[in-house]
NUBAGU-841495 format. One record per residue (C-alpha): x, y, z; residue number from 1; residue in one letter. Coordinates in nm, 3 decimals. Layout:
<rs>
R     east    north       up  seq  type
R        X        Y        Z  NUM     a
...
</rs>
This chain:
<rs>
R     east    north       up  seq  type
R   -3.550   -2.559   -2.220    1     m
R   -3.764   -2.748   -2.470    2     s
R   -3.650   -2.981   -2.748    3     g
R   -3.594   -3.354   -2.765    4     a
R   -3.259   -3.366   -2.946    5     h
R   -2.917   -3.303   -2.796    6     e
R   -2.711   -3.340   -3.114    7     r
R   -2.754   -3.139   -3.432    8     f
R   -2.557   -3.065   -3.746    9     d
R   -2.581   -2.689   -3.689   10     y
R   -2.646   -2.487   -3.375   11     i
R   -2.742   -2.122   -3.422   12     v
R   -2.693   -1.915   -3.107   13     v
R   -2.943   -1.630   -3.103   14     g
R   -3.290   -1.621   -3.257   15     g
R   -3.278   -1.258   -3.364   16     g
R   -3.279   -1.080   -3.700   17     t
R   -2.992   -1.283   -3.846   18     a
R   -3.031   -1.610   -3.656   19     g
R   -3.388   -1.674   -3.772   20     c
R   -3.279   -1.644   -4.136   21     i
R   -2.969   -1.862   -4.097   22     v
R   -3.160   -2.139   -3.921   23     a
R   -3.447   -2.128   -4.167   24     s
R   -3.227   -2.135   -4.476   25     r
R   -2.998   -2.411   -4.349   26     l
R   -3.297   -2.627   -4.259   27     s
R   -3.425   -2.610   -4.617   28     e
R   -3.189   -2.907   -4.666   29     d
R   -3.382   -3.199   -4.512   30     p
R   -3.058   -3.395   -4.476   31     a
R   -2.932   -3.170   -4.194   32     v
R   -3.061   -3.090   -3.847   33     t
R   -3.061   -2.736   -3.717   34     v
R   -3.114   -2.605   -3.365   35     a
R   -3.194   -2.237   -3.313   36     l
R   -3.133   -2.131   -2.954   37     l
R   -3.312   -1.819   -2.828   38     e
R   -3.258   -1.698   -2.472   39     a
R   -3.607   -1.546   -2.456   40     g
R   -3.959   -1.672   -2.530   41     p
R   -4.139   -1.709   -2.861   42     s
R   -4.299   -1.404   -3.021   43     d
R   -4.590   -1.600   -3.170   44     r
R   -4.855   -1.475   -2.927   45     n
R   -4.704   -1.135   -2.850   46     e
R   -4.902   -0.873   -3.043   47     d
R   -4.662   -0.598   -2.939   48     r
R   -4.396   -0.780   -3.139   49     a
R   -4.620   -0.852   -3.436   50     r
R   -4.754   -0.511   -3.531   51     f
R   -4.527   -0.234   -3.646   52     l
R   -4.706    0.062   -3.491   53     r
R   -4.665   -0.101   -3.148   54     r
R   -4.284   -0.100   -3.167   55     w
R   -4.244    0.150   -2.882   56     d
R   -4.429   -0.087   -2.647   57     e
R   -4.145   -0.335   -2.694   58     m
R   -3.875   -0.083   -2.604   59     v
R   -3.829   -0.092   -2.228   60     g
R   -4.054   -0.398   -2.198   61     s
R   -3.982   -0.721   -2.014   62     e
R   -3.803   -0.844   -2.329   63     y
R   -3.560   -0.551   -2.341   64     d
R   -3.212   -0.614   -2.196   65     l
R   -3.184   -0.234   -2.161   66     d
R   -2.804   -0.216   -2.170   67     y
R   -2.618    0.090   -2.039   68     r
R   -2.274    0.228   -2.119   69     s
R   -1.978    0.333   -1.914   70     v
R   -1.955    0.712   -1.868   71     p
R   -1.896    0.900   -2.192   72     q
R   -1.654    1.194   -2.179   73     p
R   -1.796    1.358   -2.492   74     r
R   -2.133    1.191   -2.543   75     g
R   -2.452    1.099   -2.360   76     n
R   -2.367    0.869   -2.067   77     s
R   -2.732    0.773   -2.010   78     d
R   -2.808    0.590   -2.334   79     i
R   -3.051    0.302   -2.289   80     r
R   -2.953    0.047   -2.553   81     q
R   -3.247   -0.175   -2.643   82     t
R   -3.148   -0.535   -2.713   83     r
R   -3.431   -0.785   -2.735   84     m
R   -3.451   -1.125   -2.569   85     r
R   -3.738   -1.275   -2.768   86     i
R   -3.761   -1.477   -3.088   87     l
R   -3.709   -1.232   -3.373   88     g
R   -3.475   -1.015   -3.166   89     g
R   -3.454   -0.651   -3.263   90     c
R   -3.663   -0.714   -3.574   91     s
R   -3.958   -0.738   -3.331   92     t
R   -3.895   -0.391   -3.189   93     a
R   -3.743   -0.159   -3.449   94     n
R   -3.923    0.070   -3.693   95     t
R   -3.828   -0.148   -3.993   96     m
R   -3.698    0.138   -4.208   97     i
R   -3.577   -0.072   -4.499   98     a
R   -3.274    0.019   -4.705   99     w
R   -3.052   -0.215   -4.895  100     r
R   -2.687   -0.114   -4.836  101     p
R   -2.547    0.157   -5.058  102     l
R   -2.279    0.051   -5.305  103     r
R   -2.038    0.288   -5.131  104     s
R   -2.079    0.098   -4.802  105     d
R   -2.002   -0.238   -4.962  106     l
R   -1.705   -0.099   -5.155  107     c
R   -1.572    0.033   -4.826  108     e
R   -1.605   -0.316   -4.676  109     w
R   -1.406   -0.466   -4.962  110     v
R   -1.133   -0.203   -4.919  111     s
R   -1.099   -0.324   -4.559  112     m
R   -1.046   -0.688   -4.654  113     g
R   -1.403   -0.816   -4.691  114     a
R   -1.339   -0.997   -5.019  115     d
R   -1.657   -1.128   -5.176  116     g
R   -1.878   -0.863   -5.015  117     w
R   -1.874   -0.633   -5.318  118     d
R   -2.196   -0.479   -5.455  119     p
R   -2.223   -0.721   -5.748  120     a
R   -2.217   -1.016   -5.508  121     t
R   -2.421   -0.881   -5.219  122     v
R   -2.695   -0.662   -5.365  123     l
R   -2.883   -0.949   -5.538  124     p
R   -2.962   -1.092   -5.194  125     y
R   -3.205   -0.804   -5.145  126     f
R   -3.436   -0.970   -5.397  127     e
R   -3.424   -1.298   -5.203  128     r
R   -3.559   -1.159   -4.879  129     l
R   -3.887   -1.312   -4.767  130     l
R   -3.976   -1.010   -4.556  131     t
R   -4.220   -0.771   -4.728  132     p
R   -4.067   -0.430   -4.804  133     i
R   -4.285   -0.154   -4.946  134     t
R   -4.315    0.223   -4.954  135     p
R   -4.532    0.352   -4.671  136     v
R   -4.887    0.292   -4.789  137     a
R   -5.112    0.586   -4.877  138     e
R   -5.343    0.520   -4.583  139     q
R   -5.043    0.541   -4.346  140     d
R   -4.898    0.866   -4.485  141     r
R   -4.929    1.135   -4.222  142     n
R   -5.012    1.477   -4.372  143     p
R   -4.778    1.648   -4.126  144     y
R   -4.488    1.433   -4.250  145     l
R   -4.585    1.516   -4.607  146     a
R   -4.542    1.883   -4.519  147     d
R   -4.201    1.823   -4.358  148     v
R   -4.092    1.636   -4.670  149     i
R   -4.199    1.927   -4.889  150     a
R   -4.010    2.173   -4.670  151     s
R   -3.699    1.953   -4.668  152     a
R   -3.703    1.931   -5.046  153     a
R   -3.717    2.310   -5.072  154     r
R   -3.476    2.398   -4.793  155     a
R   -3.205    2.148   -4.886  156     l
R   -3.272    2.118   -5.260  157     d
R   -3.346    1.746   -5.234  158     l
R   -3.541    1.525   -5.474  159     p
R   -3.852    1.362   -5.329  160     v
R   -3.798    0.986   -5.329  161     q
R   -4.072    0.729   -5.364  162     e
R   -3.841    0.431   -5.408  163     r
R   -3.524    0.435   -5.199  164     w
R   -3.396    0.093   -5.310  165     n
R   -3.394    0.128   -5.688  166     d
R   -3.023    0.217   -5.714  167     g
R   -3.052    0.591   -5.771  168     r
R   -2.917    0.671   -5.424  169     l
R   -2.591    0.499   -5.519  170     d
R   -2.519    0.794   -5.747  171     e
R   -2.632    1.091   -5.537  172     s
R   -2.716    0.977   -5.180  173     a
R   -2.960    1.269   -5.165  174     r
R   -3.333    1.260   -5.114  175     g
R   -3.632    1.307   -4.889  176     t
R   -3.966    1.131   -4.865  177     g
R   -4.167    0.857   -4.705  178     f
R   -3.943    0.557   -4.649  179     f
R   -3.964    0.204   -4.775  180     e
R   -4.062   -0.001   -4.472  181     v
R   -4.072   -0.367   -4.374  182     g
R   -4.440   -0.435   -4.307  183     y
R   -4.765   -0.560   -4.458  184     r
R   -4.980   -0.248   -4.504  185     p
R   -5.321   -0.417   -4.495  186     e
R   -5.283   -0.521   -4.130  187     d
R   -4.959   -0.349   -4.013  188     n
R   -4.789   -0.689   -3.963  189     l
R   -4.419   -0.618   -3.923  190     r
R   -4.151   -0.787   -4.133  191     s
R   -3.969   -0.952   -3.844  192     s
R   -3.755   -1.244   -3.955  193     t
R   -3.923   -1.470   -3.700  194     s
R   -4.263   -1.417   -3.862  195     i
R   -4.153   -1.444   -4.225  196     w
R   -3.875   -1.702   -4.204  197     y
R   -3.940   -1.914   -3.899  198     l
R   -4.297   -1.954   -3.779  199     h
R   -4.424   -2.160   -4.071  200     e
R   -4.095   -2.343   -4.124  201     a
R   -4.068   -2.449   -3.761  202     a
R   -4.405   -2.618   -3.780  203     g
R   -4.339   -2.785   -4.114  204     a
R   -3.979   -2.911   -4.090  205     r
R   -3.891   -3.198   -3.861  206     a
R   -3.522   -3.110   -3.893  207     n
R   -3.563   -2.755   -3.753  208     l
R   -3.567   -2.727   -3.375  209     h
R   -3.647   -2.388   -3.224  210     v
R   -3.547   -2.400   -2.858  211     i
R   -3.658   -2.096   -2.658  212     t
R   -3.546   -1.982   -2.313  213     r
R   -3.209   -2.140   -2.389  214     a
R   -2.931   -1.904   -2.287  215     q
R   -2.583   -2.011   -2.397  216     v
R   -2.309   -1.989   -2.136  217     a
R   -2.023   -2.079   -2.368  218     r
R   -1.917   -2.256   -2.685  219     v
R   -1.741   -2.589   -2.636  220     l
R   -1.425   -2.685   -2.827  221     f
R   -1.205   -2.986   -2.899  222     a
R   -0.867   -3.009   -3.076  223     p
R   -0.900   -3.027   -3.453  224     d
R   -0.596   -3.181   -3.623  225     v
R   -0.533   -3.115   -3.991  226     d
R   -0.278   -3.385   -4.071  227     e
R   -0.236   -3.273   -4.432  228     a
R   -0.115   -2.930   -4.320  229     h
R    0.025   -3.051   -3.986  230     r
R   -0.174   -2.794   -3.792  231     t
R   -0.395   -2.812   -3.486  232     t
R   -0.682   -2.574   -3.422  233     a
R   -0.982   -2.565   -3.196  234     l
R   -1.306   -2.697   -3.340  235     r
R   -1.640   -2.586   -3.200  236     a
R   -1.824   -2.900   -3.093  237     t
R   -2.133   -2.757   -2.930  238     g
R   -2.255   -2.528   -2.654  239     v
R   -2.325   -2.538   -2.285  240     r
R   -2.639   -2.362   -2.163  241     l
R   -2.658   -2.174   -1.834  242     v
R   -2.867   -2.459   -1.690  243     d
R   -2.580   -2.702   -1.765  244     g
R   -2.736   -2.867   -2.071  245     t
R   -2.483   -2.958   -2.340  246     v
R   -2.587   -2.956   -2.705  247     l
R   -2.350   -3.099   -2.965  248     a
R   -2.290   -2.963   -3.315  249     a
R   -2.162   -3.211   -3.571  250     a
R   -2.078   -2.941   -3.828  251     r
R   -2.084   -2.584   -3.699  252     e
R   -2.186   -2.341   -3.429  253     v
R   -2.307   -2.006   -3.564  254     i
R   -2.321   -1.713   -3.322  255     i
R   -2.593   -1.461   -3.409  256     s
R   -2.644   -1.283   -3.079  257     a
R   -2.585   -0.927   -3.202  258     g
R   -2.300   -0.680   -3.182  259     a
R   -2.298   -0.678   -2.802  260     i
R   -2.388   -1.031   -2.700  261     d
R   -2.191   -1.210   -2.972  262     s
R   -1.885   -1.054   -2.808  263     v
R   -2.006   -1.182   -2.472  264     k
R   -2.049   -1.537   -2.605  265     v
R   -1.705   -1.540   -2.769  266     l
R   -1.521   -1.396   -2.471  267     e
R   -1.707   -1.620   -2.226  268     s
R   -1.582   -1.911   -2.441  269     s
R   -1.217   -1.803   -2.425  270     g
R   -1.203   -1.626   -2.763  271     i
R   -1.095   -1.264   -2.741  272     g
R   -0.826   -1.023   -2.620  273     p
R   -0.600   -1.205   -2.374  274     a
R   -0.593   -0.915   -2.129  275     d
R   -0.974   -0.898   -2.118  276     v
R   -1.007   -1.273   -2.066  277     l
R   -0.736   -1.278   -1.798  278     d
R   -0.908   -0.997   -1.609  279     a
R   -1.239   -1.184   -1.626  280     a
R   -1.082   -1.509   -1.504  281     g
R   -1.146   -1.695   -1.828  282     i
R   -0.880   -1.929   -1.975  283     p
R   -0.753   -1.797   -2.308  284     v
R   -0.818   -2.041   -2.592  285     l
R   -0.757   -1.798   -2.879  286     v
R   -0.602   -1.456   -2.824  287     d
R   -0.809   -1.258   -3.074  288     l
R   -0.760   -0.887   -3.000  289     p
R   -1.030   -0.759   -3.235  290     g
R   -1.319   -0.919   -3.046  291     v
R   -1.526   -0.635   -2.902  292     g
R   -1.334   -0.357   -3.073  293     e
R   -1.456   -0.136   -3.362  294     n
R   -1.797   -0.065   -3.206  295     l
R   -1.995    0.183   -3.417  296     q
R   -2.336    0.344   -3.382  297     d
R   -2.541    0.625   -3.533  298     h
R   -2.554    0.916   -3.286  299     a
R   -2.873    1.115   -3.339  300     e
R   -2.936    1.477   -3.242  301     g
R   -3.268    1.651   -3.187  302     l
R   -3.446    1.978   -3.262  303     v
R   -3.794    2.028   -3.112  304     v
R   -4.062    2.289   -3.180  305     w
R   -4.387    2.374   -3.012  306     e
R   -4.666    2.300   -3.260  307     a
R   -4.997    2.478   -3.302  308     n
R   -5.163    2.139   -3.355  309     a
R   -5.059    1.781   -3.292  310     s
R   -5.008    1.568   -3.603  311     p
R   -5.291    1.319   -3.659  312     p
R   -5.237    0.960   -3.548  313     d
R   -5.176    0.825   -3.897  314     i
R   -4.866    0.607   -3.934  315     r
R   -4.700    0.282   -4.024  316     a
R   -4.455    0.303   -3.733  317     s
R   -4.450    0.676   -3.665  318     g
R   -4.094    0.709   -3.800  319     w
R   -4.201    0.681   -4.161  320     d
R   -4.015    0.962   -4.337  321     a
R   -3.685    1.143   -4.348  322     g
R   -3.400    1.272   -4.561  323     a
R   -3.040    1.201   -4.652  324     m
R   -2.782    1.429   -4.804  325     f
R   -2.412    1.497   -4.844  326     t
R   -2.205    1.800   -4.755  327     l
R   -1.971    1.943   -5.013  328     g
R   -1.896    1.760   -5.335  329     d
R   -1.891    1.401   -5.208  330     r
R   -2.133    1.171   -5.392  331     i
R   -2.265    0.821   -5.335  332     g
R   -2.243    0.827   -4.954  333     s
R   -2.449    1.054   -4.729  334     p
R   -2.307    1.255   -4.442  335     d
R   -2.640    1.312   -4.269  336     i
R   -2.949    1.096   -4.233  337     l
R   -3.261    1.250   -4.083  338     m
R   -3.568    1.093   -3.927  339     h
R   -3.898    1.283   -3.915  340     f
R   -4.106    1.136   -3.629  341     p
R   -4.480    1.178   -3.586  342     v
R   -4.435    1.168   -3.208  343     e
R   -4.099    1.305   -3.088  344     p
R   -3.897    1.111   -2.830  345     w
R   -3.768    1.375   -2.588  346     v
R   -3.680    1.172   -2.278  347     e
R   -3.309    1.252   -2.294  348     n
R   -3.347    1.633   -2.280  349     p
R   -3.637    1.598   -2.034  350     r
R   -3.407    1.402   -1.801  351     s
R   -3.168    1.700   -1.814  352     r
R   -3.438    1.937   -1.690  353     g
R   -3.582    2.064   -2.018  354     y
R   -3.958    2.112   -2.018  355     e
R   -4.181    2.075   -2.321  356     f
R   -4.528    2.200   -2.409  357     p
R   -4.807    1.955   -2.479  358     e
R   -4.792    1.987   -2.858  359     k
R   -4.449    1.934   -3.008  360     i
R   -4.285    1.815   -3.331  361     v
R   -3.921    1.736   -3.404  362     a
R   -3.650    1.644   -3.652  363     i
R   -3.374    1.400   -3.555  364     a
R   -3.053    1.419   -3.766  365     p
R   -2.780    1.159   -3.724  366     n
R   -2.417    1.106   -3.822  367     v
R   -2.450    0.868   -4.118  368     a
R   -2.086    0.750   -4.132  369     k
R   -1.941    0.780   -3.781  370     p
R   -1.565    0.800   -3.744  371     a
R   -1.561    0.731   -3.369  372     s
R   -1.495    0.376   -3.253  373     r
R   -1.589    0.216   -2.921  374     g
R   -1.564   -0.127   -2.765  375     r
R   -1.757   -0.401   -2.584  376     v
R   -1.609   -0.644   -2.331  377     w
R   -1.694   -0.866   -2.036  378     i
R   -1.556   -0.831   -1.686  379     e
R   -1.682   -1.158   -1.541  380     s
R   -1.729   -1.523   -1.631  381     a
R   -2.076   -1.508   -1.476  382     d
R   -2.335   -1.553   -1.756  383     p
R   -2.568   -1.316   -1.569  384     a
R   -2.314   -1.032   -1.570  385     a
R   -2.381   -0.757   -1.823  386     r
R   -2.119   -0.675   -2.083  387     p
R   -1.945   -0.340   -2.064  388     q
R   -2.015   -0.090   -2.344  389     i
R   -1.802    0.214   -2.426  390     d
R   -1.937    0.386   -2.738  391     y
R   -1.669    0.659   -2.732  392     r
R   -1.911    0.888   -2.912  393     y
R   -1.754    1.201   -3.068  394     f
R   -1.396    1.098   -2.987  395     t
R   -1.260    1.080   -3.343  396     d
R   -0.945    1.291   -3.370  397     e
R   -1.059    1.500   -3.667  398     d
R   -1.388    1.604   -3.506  399     g
R   -1.585    1.464   -3.800  400     h
R   -1.877    1.329   -3.598  401     d
R   -1.925    1.649   -3.400  402     e
R   -1.913    1.863   -3.715  403     a
R   -2.168    1.642   -3.892  404     i
R   -2.404    1.651   -3.593  405     l
R   -2.393    2.032   -3.588  406     l
R   -2.453    2.047   -3.964  407     a
R   -2.753    1.817   -3.920  408     g
R   -2.904    2.035   -3.648  409     v
R   -2.861    2.348   -3.859  410     r
R   -3.017    2.171   -4.158  411     a
R   -3.316    2.075   -3.941  412     a
R   -3.360    2.440   -3.847  413     r
R   -3.345    2.537   -4.213  414     a
R   -3.625    2.293   -4.294  415     i
R   -3.843    2.443   -4.022  416     a
R   -3.805    2.788   -4.175  417     e
R   -3.973    2.680   -4.499  418     r
R   -4.336    2.626   -4.578  419     e
R   -4.541    2.416   -4.533  420     p
R   -4.372    2.287   -4.214  421     m
R   -4.339    2.642   -4.087  422     r
R   -4.716    2.675   -4.059  423     s
R   -4.724    2.392   -3.804  424     w
R   -4.483    2.570   -3.568  425     l
R   -4.511    2.817   -3.284  426     v
R   -4.146    2.836   -3.173  427     r
R   -3.833    2.630   -3.127  428     e
R   -3.821    2.488   -2.772  429     v
R   -3.508    2.272   -2.791  430     f
R   -3.226    2.353   -2.797  431     p
R   -3.388    2.698   -2.832  432     g
R   -3.330    2.989   -3.069  433     p
R   -3.081    3.149   -2.831  434     e
R   -2.843    2.854   -2.879  435     v
R   -2.644    2.948   -3.188  436     q
R   -2.270    2.911   -3.131  437     s
R   -2.098    2.589   -3.236  438     d
R   -1.958    2.535   -2.887  439     d
R   -2.290    2.570   -2.707  440     e
R   -2.488    2.380   -2.966  441     l
R   -2.236    2.096   -2.960  442     s
R   -2.233    2.080   -2.580  443     r
R   -2.611    2.053   -2.559  444     i
R   -2.652    1.804   -2.844  445     q
R   -2.372    1.577   -2.725  446     r
R   -2.526    1.570   -2.377  447     a
R   -2.870    1.455   -2.493  448     i
R   -2.812    1.269   -2.820  449     h
R   -2.975    0.932   -2.872  450     q
R   -2.859    0.602   -3.014  451     t
R   -3.049    0.477   -3.320  452     v
R   -2.992    0.123   -3.186  453     y
R   -2.752    0.045   -3.472  454     h
R   -2.457   -0.099   -3.278  455     v
R   -2.232   -0.285   -3.520  456     s
R   -1.878   -0.387   -3.608  457     g
R   -1.747   -0.566   -3.299  458     t
R   -1.648   -0.892   -3.475  459     c
R   -1.557   -0.747   -3.810  460     r
R   -1.468   -0.917   -4.136  461     i
R   -1.108   -0.878   -4.251  462     g
R   -0.821   -1.038   -4.434  463     g
R   -0.568   -1.277   -4.287  464     g
R   -0.306   -1.005   -4.256  465     e
R   -0.533   -0.786   -4.043  466     d
R   -0.464   -0.854   -3.673  467     p
R   -0.791   -0.690   -3.564  468     m
R   -1.018   -0.891   -3.794  469     a
R   -1.232   -1.142   -3.605  470     v
R   -1.387   -1.334   -3.892  471     v
R   -1.264   -1.409   -4.243  472     d
R   -1.474   -1.325   -4.551  473     p
R   -1.666   -1.652   -4.501  474     h
R   -1.748   -1.531   -4.147  475     l
R   -1.535   -1.805   -3.985  476     r
R   -1.384   -1.707   -3.652  477     v
R   -1.007   -1.687   -3.684  478     r
R   -0.805   -1.950   -3.497  479     g
R   -1.099   -2.190   -3.483  480     t
R   -1.287   -2.438   -3.698  481     a
R   -1.661   -2.494   -3.710  482     g
R   -1.740   -2.153   -3.562  483     l
R   -1.886   -1.843   -3.734  484     r
R   -2.044   -1.513   -3.644  485     v
R   -2.341   -1.388   -3.846  486     v
R   -2.499   -1.058   -3.744  487     d
R   -2.425   -0.683   -3.744  488     a
R   -2.104   -0.740   -3.549  489     s
R   -1.929   -0.860   -3.868  490     v
R   -1.977   -0.523   -4.046  491     f
R   -1.634   -0.368   -4.108  492     p
R   -1.807   -0.029   -4.099  493     t
R   -2.159    0.074   -4.015  494     l
R   -2.386    0.131   -4.314  495     t
R   -2.488    0.492   -4.372  496     a
R   -2.854    0.390   -4.354  497     t
R   -3.059    0.193   -4.103  498     n
R   -2.893   -0.151   -4.114  499     p
R   -3.172   -0.404   -4.052  500     v
R   -3.203   -0.506   -4.419  501     v
R   -2.825   -0.532   -4.452  502     t
R   -2.825   -0.769   -4.155  503     i
R   -3.087   -0.981   -4.333  504     m
R   -2.878   -0.986   -4.650  505     m
R   -2.566   -1.084   -4.455  506     v
R   -2.763   -1.373   -4.304  507     a
R   -2.889   -1.485   -4.645  508     e
R   -2.536   -1.485   -4.785  509     r
R   -2.396   -1.653   -4.474  510     a
R   -2.642   -1.942   -4.503  511     a
R   -2.522   -2.002   -4.859  512     e
R   -2.157   -1.986   -4.757  513     l
R   -2.213   -2.230   -4.471  514     i
R   -2.394   -2.479   -4.694  515     a
R   -2.119   -2.457   -4.960  516     r
R   -1.837   -2.504   -4.711  517     d
R   -1.941   -2.854   -4.606  518     v
</rs>
C-alpha cells in the first residue's frame, strides 16, 4: 500500500467506473480529504487499458477477476464474468457503448421507491460527464457494419440513428445504426473514468489520495447515538485492509466495488442477510436481507454465418453498431437490443463442440429488460474467497426472457435475409438452418448464451417500507450511518441499454448528494 495519511474525511472503496468519479468530485472541495482505494494497480502505463480497440486484451488478462457462477438449470453455467482489478475498473475493459438511460428506465426506478431519480432530475447529469462521448467517427465506420445496419433498417422497419442520446428514443425505443461511443476518435483513447476524472486531478490536488493495491477486508463501525431521536445506529468509521492497515473516515465510507464485490464488502463487514452471515461465520451487525439479491444481467444470444469475405479491420472497438426495437405496441422501452460485432465471439458454442469456418460474421441479440432475478453472496470470511454468483437466467415464471431471446434470434435471421448483408453470407453455421422449433432453438441458445457484463441491482435503492431495499434514495445503507453504496448495484432494475454511462451519472449525482448531506 502507498499513501502517507491514515485518516481522511471520505474513503471510497473501489477505483472503478463509479469510484473514480466520486473521489474526483468530492476532492474538488479543497477543505476535505479523500482516499480512493483500488485493489489493483494503476492504469496509467497500461496501453491495453487506454485504447478502446484493445479492450479484448483486457478481458481474461491478469487484471480480470474472471468470476464464475454456480450451475445454471436453464442458462449457461460456464459464463466467465469479467470484473477488473485495476484503476478505472470495467471502464478500462468494456466497449464504451454510450447511452444515457431511457426515461422509461428512470420512471421504473421511481415506481420502485427511488424518489429523486426521475428523468427531470437525473438526465441533466449526462451533460456534466467529463468523458468524451461521440458517434463512431467516419474513419472508424466499418463498411460491413454499414451493410448490416441497412439490412436491419429494411428487415425490421427501423429508423437509422446517428444520435442515440438526443431524446428521440424515449418516444419510440426503435432504431439501428452506428452507436455513440465513449472515446476520442483522433487517437482511440477510451473514455475510462480513471483517465478523464482522476489522472490529472490526482497529480494536482493535495487532498486526493489514490492508494492502489489496497484491498479492503471490511468496513469498521462504532455506535452512533442520536440523542435527539433517542436512537443508536452503527456509524462507519473506516476500513481495514487485508494487510491489517486501518484507515479512518471522519465523514463517510463509500463502497463502489461493483454489483458483485460491493456485496462481498458489505457482507464481510456484517451487513447482509443474517442466514448468509451466520453460514459464513461473520457476526451480524445489520440484518439486511436485500444485500446480494435482485441480481440482473443482459443475456445475449448468437447467430453466426459463414462469410464470403472477412470484414476489414476498421473499428472503434469492433462492437460499434447495433439495433433496438420493441415487440407489439409497447413504446418507450425496447424489448430487444442487438450488437453487430466486426469479429464474432464464438467461444461458448465452440466449447460445446461447434466448429466454425475461418470467415464468419454474427449478430448478438439480448434481452433488454430481463425479468429473471439472481443473487450474490459470500460463503467465507476469508477475503481471498470468491463470492458466489447465481444469475438464475431464464427462470422468470412467465417465460418473458426466453421468449424475448427467441424473438431476437429470429429477428437476426430476418436481417441476414435482406440485402446488402445477404451478399456477405454463404450460409448460417450456428445454430444452423435446421434449428427452427422454439424448443430446440431455446435449448441451444440458453446453453451457449453470453453475459454482456452488465451485472446490476444487488444493493438496490428503495423506500423505507421496502424490506429488500439496501440503500435509501440518497444511497445510504439502511441501518447504518456514514456508509453508502455508489455503483451499478444500486440500480432497482437494469437499464435496457448498456449501463456504463448510467453508472457515471449515478456517481455524479451521488457526489452531489454526499457533499450536500454534510
